[in-house]
C-alpha positions in Angstrom: 14.2 22.9 19.1 11.8 25.1 16.8 10.6 23.0 14.1 8.9 24.0 10.9 5.0 24.4 10.5 4.7 21.8 8.3 6.1 18.9 10.5 3.2 19.4 13.2 0.7 18.6 10.1 1.7 15.1 10.2 2.1 12.1 12.8 4.4 9.3 12.9 3.1 6.5 10.8 1.1 4.0 13.2 2.2 0.9 11.3 5.7 1.9 11.6 5.1 2.6 15.5 3.8 -0.9 15.8 6.9 -2.2 14.1 9.3 -0.5 16.4 7.6 -2.0 19.2 7.2 -5.4 18.0 11.3 -5.1 17.6 11.5 -4.0 20.9 10.1 -7.0 22.3 11.7 -9.5 20.1 14.8 -8.0 21.3 13.9 -8.7 24.8 13.4 -12.3 23.9 9.8 -12.2 23.7 7.9 -15.0 21.6 5.9 -12.3 19.4 3.5 -13.0 17.0 3.5 -10.3 14.5 0.5 -9.7 12.9 1.3 -6.0 12.1 3.6 -6.0 9.6 2.6 -5.4 6.2 5.9 -7.2 4.8 6.0 -10.6 3.2 7.7 -13.0 5.0 9.0 -14.7 1.9 12.6 -14.3 0.4 13.2 -12.3 -2.5 13.3 -13.9 -5.7 16.3 -15.8 -6.3 17.0 -14.1 -9.6 16.9 -10.8 -7.9 19.1 -11.7 -5.2 21.8 -13.2 -7.9 21.4 -10.4 -10.3 21.8 -7.5 -7.5 24.9 -10.0 -6.3 26.5 -9.9 -9.8 25.9 -6.1 -10.1 28.0 -5.7 -6.6 30.5 -7.9 -7.8 30.8 -6.3 -11.1 31.3 -2.8 -9.8 27.6 -1.6 -10.4 28.0 0.7 -7.3 28.1 4.6 -8.7 25.4 7.1 -9.4 23.0 6.4 -12.1 20.4 8.6 -13.9 18.3 9.8 -11.5 15.2 8.7 -13.0 16.6 5.1 -12.6 18.5 3.0 -14.9 17.0 3.1 -18.6 16.5 -0.6 -19.0 14.4 -1.1 -15.9 12.3 2.3 -16.9 11.7 0.4 -20.3 11.0 -2.6 -18.9 8.3 -1.1 -17.0 7.0 0.6 -19.6 6.6 -2.5 -21.9 5.0 -4.3 -19.0 2.3 -1.7 -18.9 1.7 -1.5 -22.6 1.8 -5.3 -22.9 -0.7 -6.1 -20.1 -2.7 -2.9 -20.0 -2.4 -1.2 -23.4 -0.6 1.9 -21.4 0.9 4.7 -24.0 3.8 5.4 -21.5 7.2 5.1 -22.7 10.7 5.1 -20.6 10.3 8.8 -20.6 7.0 8.9 -18.7 8.2 6.3 -16.0 10.3 7.1 -12.8 12.0 4.9 -10.6 11.9 5.9 -6.8 12.9 4.5 -3.6 9.8 2.7 -2.6 6.3 3.2 -4.0 6.3 5.7 -0.8 8.7 7.7 -2.5 6.6 8.1 -5.8 3.3 9.2 -3.8 5.3 11.8 -1.9 7.0 13.1 -4.7 3.7 13.3 -6.7 2.1 15.2 -3.6 4.8 17.8 -3.3 4.8 18.2 -7.3 0.6 18.7 -7.3 -0.8 19.7 -4.1 -0.6 22.8 -2.4 -2.7 25.2 0.3 -6.5 25.6 -1.2 -6.8 22.6 -2.9 -8.6 19.3 -1.8 -7.9 15.6 -2.6 -10.4 12.9 -2.2 -9.8 9.4 -1.1 -11.5 6.6 0.3 -11.3 5.6 3.8 -10.5 3.5 5.8 -7.3 4.5 4.0 -3.2 3.9 4.1 -1.8 5.9 6.7 0.4 7.9 4.6 -2.1 9.3 1.8 -3.8 11.4 4.5 -0.1 12.6 6.2 1.6 12.9 2.7 -1.5 15.6 1.1 -1.5 17.4 4.7 2.4 17.7 4.2 1.9 19.3 1.1 -0.6 21.7 2.5 -4.0 20.5 0.7 -6.8 19.5 2.4 -8.0 15.8 2.5 -11.8 14.8 1.5 -12.8 11.2 2.8 -15.1 9.3 1.2 -16.1 6.0 3.7 -16.5 2.7 2.1 -18.6 0.2 3.8 -17.7 -2.9 5.5 -20.8 -4.7 4.9 -20.1 -4.4 1.3 -16.2 -5.6 1.8 -15.3 -1.9 1.6 -15.9 -2.1 -2.3 -14.6 1.3 -3.7 -17.6 3.0 -5.8 -17.7 5.5 -8.1 -20.6 7.6 -6.8 -19.9 9.0 -3.5 -16.2 9.7 -4.7 -17.8 11.6 -7.9 -20.2 13.6 -5.5 -17.2 14.6 -3.3 -15.7 16.5 -6.3 -15.7 20.2 -6.1 -13.9 23.1 -7.9 -11.0 22.9 -5.2 -10.6 19.3 -6.0 -6.9 18.4 -7.2 -6.6 14.8 -7.5 -8.4 11.5 -6.5 -6.3 8.7 -5.0 -7.4 5.2 -5.3 -5.7 2.4 -3.5 -7.3 -0.7 -4.9 -6.6 -3.5 -3.5 -6.8 -1.3 -0.4 -4.5 -1.3 2.5 -5.6 -1.8 5.2 -9.4 -3.4 4.1 -8.6 -5.6 1.0 -11.5 -3.8 -0.6 -11.2 -3.4 -4.4 -12.7 -1.2 -7.2 -14.5 -2.7 -10.0 -13.4 -1.9 -13.7 -16.8 0.1 -14.2 -16.5 2.3 -11.1 -12.8 2.7 -12.0 -13.4 4.3 -15.3 -16.3 6.4 -13.9 -14.0 7.8 -11.6 -11.8 8.5 -14.6 -14.1 9.9 -16.9 -15.7 12.4 -14.2 -12.1 13.8 -13.4 -10.9 13.9 -17.2 -13.7 16.3 -17.7 -12.8 18.6 -14.4 -9.2 18.4 -15.1 -8.4 16.5 -11.9 -5.8 14.0 -11.6 -6.6 10.2 -10.6 -3.6 8.5 -8.5 -4.1 5.0 -8.5 -1.7 3.1 -5.9 -1.6 -0.3 -7.2 1.2 -1.5 -4.7 -1.1 -4.7 -4.2 -2.3 -5.2 -7.5 -1.3 -8.8 -7.9 -3.0 -9.7 -4.5 -6.4 -10.7 -5.5 -8.4 -13.9 -4.5 -11.6 -15.7 -5.9 -11.2 -15.0 -9.3 -11.4 -11.2 -9.3 -9.7 -9.5 -11.9 -7.8 -6.4 -10.6 -7.4 -4.6 -13.6 -5.4 -1.2 -13.3 -6.0 2.3 -14.0 -3.6 2.1 -16.9 -6.2 0.4 -18.9 -7.8 3.9 -19.1 -4.6 6.1 -19.9 -4.2 5.8 -23.7 -7.9 7.2 -23.3 -7.2 9.7 -20.8 -3.5 10.6 -20.8 -3.7 13.7 -18.8 -5.7 12.2 -16.1 -4.1 8.8 -15.1 -1.2 8.2 -12.9 -0.3 4.8 -11.6 2.2 4.1 -8.7 3.4 0.8 -7.8 6.2 -1.0 -6.1 8.7 -4.1 -5.9 8.1 -4.4 -2.4 5.2 -6.2 -1.8 4.7 -8.0 -5.2 8.6 -9.6 -5.1 8.9 -9.8 -1.5 11.8 -6.7 -1.8 10.6 -4.6 0.9 14.2 -3.8 2.2 15.3 -3.0 -1.5 13.2 0.0 -1.3 12.1 0.3 -5.3 9.1 1.7 -6.4 7.6 3.7 -9.6 5.6 6.3 -11.1 4.1 6.3 -14.6 1.9 9.2 -15.8 1.8 12.5 -17.9 5.3 13.2 -18.7 5.2 16.8 -17.0 4.1 15.2 -13.6 7.1 12.4 -14.2 9.5 15.2 -14.9 8.4 17.3 -11.8 9.0 14.2 -9.5 12.0 13.4 -10.7 13.5 17.1 -10.2 12.3 16.7 -6.5 14.1 13.3 -6.3 17.4 14.9 -7.5 17.3 17.0 -4.4 15.8 14.5 -2.1 17.6 11.4 -2.6 19.1 11.5 -5.9 18.8 8.2 -8.1 17.6 4.9 -6.5 20.3 2.3 -5.6 21.9 1.0 -8.5 22.5 -2.5 -7.8 19.1 -2.7 -6.4 17.3 -2.0 -9.6 19.2 -4.3 -11.4 17.8 -6.9 -9.2 14.2 -5.6 -9.6 14.7 -5.5 -13.6 15.5 -9.7 -13.1 12.6 -9.9 -10.8 10.0 -8.2 -13.3 11.5 -10.5 -15.9 11.8 -13.6 -14.4 10.3 -14.0 -11.2 6.8 -14.9 -12.1 6.5 -18.4 -10.7 7.9 -16.9 -7.3 5.1 -14.4 -7.5 2.4 -17.2 -8.2 3.3 -19.3 -5.8 3.5 -16.4 -3.0 -0.3 -15.2 -4.0 -1.7 -19.1 -4.0 -0.1 -19.4 -0.4 -1.8 -16.1 0.5 -5.1 -17.2 -0.6 -4.4 -20.4 1.8 -3.8 -18.3 4.7 -6.6 -15.6 4.3 -8.7 -19.0 4.2 -7.6 -20.1 7.2 -7.6 -16.7 9.1 -10.9 -15.3 8.3 -13.0 -18.3 9.9 -10.9 -18.2 13.0 -11.4 -14.4 13.4 -15.3 -14.9 12.9 -15.2 -17.7 15.6 -13.9 -15.2 18.2 -16.7 -13.5 20.2 -17.7 -10.0 19.0 -15.5 -10.3 16.2 -16.9 -9.9 12.8 -14.9 -10.1 9.6 -15.6 -10.3 5.8 -13.0 -12.2 3.8 -10.9 -9.5 1.9 -10.8 -9.5 -2.2 -7.3 -8.5 -2.3 -3.9 -7.6 -0.5 -2.7 -9.6 2.4 -5.0 -7.8 5.3 -8.0 -8.8 7.2 -9.8 -6.1 8.7 -12.2 -7.2 11.5 -14.7 -5.0 13.2 -14.4 -5.3 16.9 -16.6 -2.9 17.9 -18.8 -5.3 19.8 -15.9 -6.2 21.8 -15.4 -2.6 23.0 -16.7 -1.6 26.6 -15.0 -1.8 29.9 -11.9 -3.5 29.7 -10.8 -1.3 26.3 -12.6 1.6 25.0 -11.1 2.0 21.6 -9.0 -0.4 19.2 -5.9 1.0 20.2 -6.4 0.1 23.7 -7.8 -3.2 22.6 -4.4 -3.6 20.6 -2.0 -2.3 23.1 -3.4 -5.0 25.8 -3.4 -7.8 23.1 0.1 -7.0 22.6 1.2 -6.7 26.3 -1.1 -9.7 27.3 -0.2 -12.2 24.6 2.5 -10.8 22.5 0.4 -10.4 19.5 1.0 -7.4 17.4 -1.9 -5.8 15.4 -2.7 -2.3 14.0 -5.5 -0.1 15.6 -8.0 1.0 13.0 -7.9 4.4 14.3 -4.4 4.4 12.5 -6.7 4.2 9.0 -9.5 6.5 9.8 -11.6 3.6 12.1 -12.7 3.5 15.3 -14.4 0.0 14.9 -11.6 -2.1 13.4 -8.1 -3.5 13.7 -5.9 -4.6 10.7 -4.2 -8.0 10.8 -1.7 -8.9 8.3 -1.3 -12.6 6.9 2.0 -12.1 5.5 3.5 -14.4 7.9 3.5 -18.4 8.0 0.3 -20.7 8.6 1.9 -21.8 11.8 2.4 -18.2 13.1 -1.1 -17.7 12.1 -2.3 -20.7 13.9 -0.2 -19.5 17.1 -1.4 -16.0 17.1 -5.2 -17.2 16.9 -4.9 -19.4 19.6 -3.2 -16.5 21.5 -6.2 -14.1 20.5 -9.1 -16.8 21.4 -7.6 -16.8 24.8 -7.3 -13.2 25.1 -11.2 -12.4 23.6 -12.1 -15.3 26.2 -11.3 -12.9 29.2 -13.5 -10.2 27.6 
């Protein structure tokens, strides 16, 4: 089979590869502890389930507008106006098939050969692959584990060139849990605005912050820099609605319209009744969200000391998201030379699934999701302690 050249520019998602192997082991009856999935273990909010069920029973199962149902677009725009002073209306809001869809459509609408896109690393696996698929080059700006992988303005601004088309920010960050301070975000947006460069802010984990940190949003700068700021979000993490596949894009009208045209040929509208559920979640699930975040904080506080007790492992407490990103470089050696080998041996020997750092651009780290019960964290860490004791 002869495939297109563009397919050769991308690799399989490492996180989905781990998820597939985990499902295979579970199907074989293996008692697996899954720290690989970036998926909340909570049920979707009851109000969302009820609204989607009602929509199904009422026959709301036909095509909708490609951009999504108007009431959901209006509610999202209203939320960003109310909380962040954003200038966007429903016309500048696109509902997509997951946040991944919003990012992919933006990449296809904006990037092409000869251009560069700057992003901080370690970074989510699909940023790099989407940029390359669109034909542009990736410029990686490292963040420092000693600083908790904080996203700093100066190295990003220094990476801008005449070829730069956009900067992609992800705060809180998957996989590191690193965050950006409001002052750094402002300096990046100001520098990009002066150079006619877009700032695409992936805020999928916006609500998942700890220790009193105020995550904020690039939307706070959109009124001041309307041609620069783009925000991508998702219902998947905040509302534990991963399988519903709903995300969104807010930004300049020209980009939203272009992404909508691409969506019209790729997926058409997002699922009709799922959008009814998302609207209900947006308007009525705040108590559910707050309860989930409180539980994630407890899990983080359980996990990090246990990780640091492992021989050769060092892990700072993440300020956001629901991932730990421990440095395991001191553990590497004759038994396993890379984080990938470590992760594979851990899966086969102790039935604990984690994701190797190479997937995110690091040969020193692994990613551990604490989007699982405290009982699972306790069991998984006991298995990991046994595994590392054999090192």
